[in-house]
Structures are given as C-alpha cells and as structure tokens.
C-alpha positions, 0 to 999 in steps of 0.5 A: 500500499503506498503512502498517503502524500498530502501537503502538510503531513508527517513522512518521515522520522531521523532517530539519534541511535548508539546503535542502528542494528539493535534499535532495528530490532528492537522497533521490528520486535516491539511494534512490527516495523518493515527494517529496508536497507537504502540504496545508500546501505544505511537502515530505514524502516516503515512504520506498520501502515506505511504512512512514516518512514525514516532512517536511524543516524549515529551521532545525533544525541538521543532525545532524553528529556524530549521536547519534541515528543511522537507517540506510537499507537497501539493497540494496547498500552499494557500488553506493549510496555511487556513487549519493550521490556522483553526488547530491552527498551525501559518504561518511563512514564507508566499507563496513568499520567496523562489519565484520561488518555491511555498512555505510557513513555518509554525509553529506547535503546537510542535513549531517545524517548518515547510515548506509547497512545491507545485509541480508546475502546 
C-alpha cells in the first residue's frame, strides 16, 4: 500500500541511535516495523501502515528529555509495555499519568523517549 501523499503530512523521521542494528531489531520486534536497506546502504524503516518512514542516525544526541515528543499508536499500551521491556527498552512514564488518555512513555535502546498511545474503545 503506497503512503498517503499530502501537503503538511508528517512523513519522515531521523531517530538518533548508538547501535543501528539494535535499534532496528527493537522497533521491528516491538512494533512490527518494516526494516530495509536504502540504496546508500543505510538502514531505514516504514511504520505498519506505510505512512511514516525514516532512518536511524549515528552521532546525534538522543531525545532523552523530549521537547518534541511523538507517540506510536498501539492496540494495547499494557501489552506493549511488556514487549518494550522484553526487547530492552525502559518505561519512563507508566500508564495513568495522562489520564483519561491511555498512554505511557518508554526509552528505546538509543536513549530516545517516545510515547505509546491507545485509542479508546
């Protein structure tokens, strides 16, 4: 399925990493992202709905104290927390801090803090 193309759409992310293979394995294992090699040899990703793509970059500080914070939509924040932990991530904000929204935040292997969001039933 090709991505939706439209003016103003968020389409590409560069995520700081200390170990690109480890970060790629983490996001594939936790969220099922498609991992691929670009023509220049860099490791890239596509999210599960093919709406956002990006790459991991070395030599850039992690977003450990986020100014800009993005959230990844999941079916279950509680179940995803277990998967994040099993793949080497760390929970930095548990469920409930943003109530009534169902969210949590985790730190990935590269040190970035990212949110989890569950759409209400």
